[in-house]
Every structure is written in structure tokens, then in C-alpha cells.
C-alpha positions in Angstrom: -0.2 -0.1 0.1 1.3 3.6 -1.0 0.8 6.3 1.7 1.0 10.2 0.7 0.2 12.8 3.0 0.0 16.2 1.3 2.2 18.7 3.3 4.7 16.0 4.9 7.6 14.7 4.2 9.1 10.9 5.0 12.4 11.8 4.9 14.3 14.9 3.7 16.4 13.1 0.0 17.0 10.0 -1.5 15.4 6.4 -1.7 15.4 4.4 1.1 14.7 0.3 -0.1 14.6 -2.8 3.4 12.8 -5.5 3.2 14.0 -7.3 7.0 14.6 -5.1 10.2 17.6 -5.6 10.0 18.2 -3.3 6.9 16.0 -1.0 9.0 18.0 0.0 11.4 18.7 3.1 11.5 16.2 4.9 9.9 13.7 5.6 12.3 10.3 5.6 10.4 11.6 2.1 9.0 12.4 0.7 12.7 8.9 1.3 13.5 7.0 0.4 10.8 8.9 -2.7 10.9 7.6 -2.9 14.6 4.1 -3.7 13.7 3.6 -6.9 12.6 3.8 -8.6 9.4 5.3 -6.1 7.6 7.4 -7.2 5.1 8.8 -5.0 3.0 9.5 -0.8 3.3 10.2 1.5 0.7 10.3 4.9 2.0 10.7 8.5 -0.3 10.5 12.2 0.4 7.1 12.1 -0.2 5.8 8.9 -0.2 5.8 5.4 1.5 5.5 2.4 0.9 4.4 -0.7 3.1 4.0 -4.4 2.0 2.5 -7.0 4.4 3.4 -10.7 4.4 -0.1 -11.5 4.4 -2.4 -8.8 3.1 -5.8 -9.7 5.3 -3.7 -8.5 7.7 -4.6 -4.9 6.0 -7.6 -3.9 8.4 -6.0 -4.5 11.4 -2.7 -3.0 10.9 -3.5 0.2 9.1 -4.6 1.8 12.0 -1.4 1.7 13.7 0.4 2.3 10.5 -0.8 5.9 9.3 -0.4 6.5 13.0 3.5 6.2 12.3 3.6 7.4 9.4 1.8 10.8 11.6 4.6 10.8 14.3 7.4 9.8 12.3 6.8 12.2 9.2 8.1 16.2 8.7 5.8 18.8 8.6 6.9 20.8 5.8 5.9 24.4 4.8 
């Protein structure tokens, strides 16, 4: 699922792709997203984030927490 947020930035620049929690170490947003059970992959660009779950049927349970983390770990831009 692709997440975008008008007026928010998820990274200052660049592109980041993580397929394991270990790879995400050092990227606070990716670390937080991997703390949600079932997250299998995280792709971060300044203007959007894509998250994949290992089981698509888990989206209804996981989406509220993922949205909270996106807001918590993104930066408001002017």
C-alpha cells in the first residue's frame, strides 16, 4: 500500500528500501514500521512510503497503527 500525506515529508531526500527489520536499523521510520506485525517490506521516498504486508488479509488490523506511525515519523513541510 502506498501512503502519501499532503504537506508532510517522510525523508529529507533519497530513496530507501528495506526488506528486513535488520536492514532498517538506523532509519527511525522504517524501524517503527517493522515493529508492526506482518510488515514485510518498506520503501521510503520523501513524498511517499510503500509498505507491504506478508498477509494481505491483515490490512484492516494493521492500517490504523501504520497511519499513526506515518504521522509520528514524518515531517511537516511549509
